[in-house]
C-alpha positions in Angstrom: -27.3 67.6 -48.4 -27.2 68.8 -51.9 -26.4 67.1 -55.1 -24.1 68.4 -57.6 -27.0 70.0 -59.5 -28.0 71.9 -56.4 -31.2 69.8 -55.6 -31.6 68.6 -52.0 -31.2 64.8 -51.0 -34.3 63.2 -50.1 -35.6 60.0 -48.5 -35.6 57.2 -51.1 -33.4 58.8 -53.6 -31.4 56.7 -56.0 -27.9 58.3 -56.2 -24.7 57.9 -58.3 -21.5 58.4 -56.0 -18.5 59.6 -57.7 -19.7 58.3 -61.0 -18.5 54.6 -59.9 -21.2 53.6 -57.1 -24.6 53.6 -56.3 -26.6 54.4 -53.2 -30.1 54.9 -51.8 -31.1 57.6 -49.3 -32.4 55.8 -46.3 -32.4 58.7 -43.8 -31.9 62.5 -44.1 -31.1 64.2 -40.9 -31.3 67.6 -42.8 -35.0 67.0 -43.6 -35.8 64.9 -40.5 -37.1 62.1 -42.8 -36.2 58.4 -41.7 -37.1 55.1 -43.4 -38.7 52.3 -41.2 -35.5 50.4 -41.2 -33.4 53.3 -40.0 -35.7 55.1 -37.6 -35.1 58.7 -36.1 -34.8 57.3 -32.7 -31.6 55.4 -33.5 -30.1 57.8 -36.1 -31.0 61.6 -35.3 -28.0 61.9 -33.1 -25.9 62.4 -36.3 -27.7 65.7 -36.6 -26.8 66.6 -40.2 -26.4 64.9 -43.6 -27.9 61.8 -45.0 -27.4 57.9 -44.5 -27.1 55.9 -47.7 -27.2 52.1 -48.3 -24.3 51.8 -50.8 -23.2 49.2 -53.1 -19.4 49.5 -52.0 -19.7 49.8 -48.2 -23.1 49.2 -46.9 -24.4 52.0 -44.8 -22.5 55.3 -45.0 -23.3 58.5 -43.3 -22.4 61.6 -45.3 -22.3 64.9 -43.5 -22.1 67.2 -46.8 -21.2 66.6 -50.3 -17.8 68.3 -50.1 -15.5 65.4 -50.7 -17.8 63.1 -53.1 -19.7 63.8 -56.3 -23.3 63.0 -55.8 -25.8 62.9 -58.8 -29.4 62.2 -58.4 -30.5 59.2 -60.6 -34.1 58.8 -59.6 -36.4 60.3 -57.0 -38.3 57.8 -54.9 -42.0 57.4 -55.8 
């Protein structure tokens, strides 16, 4: 999944969602990156997109950035 600026979403990124909400990328099926809390064995079936822990709805799967505005706030260290 790509952010509005064209950069690729990566594990651990802190993200602004539609300007009002926040999220953290906890798994990226696009990059085959999974956090310990969200292992590949449980989530790879989604095949594409990212999982985000959000401040408005808990865990959310986004297949692409078509319907939301995503902006990178900070890359994980």
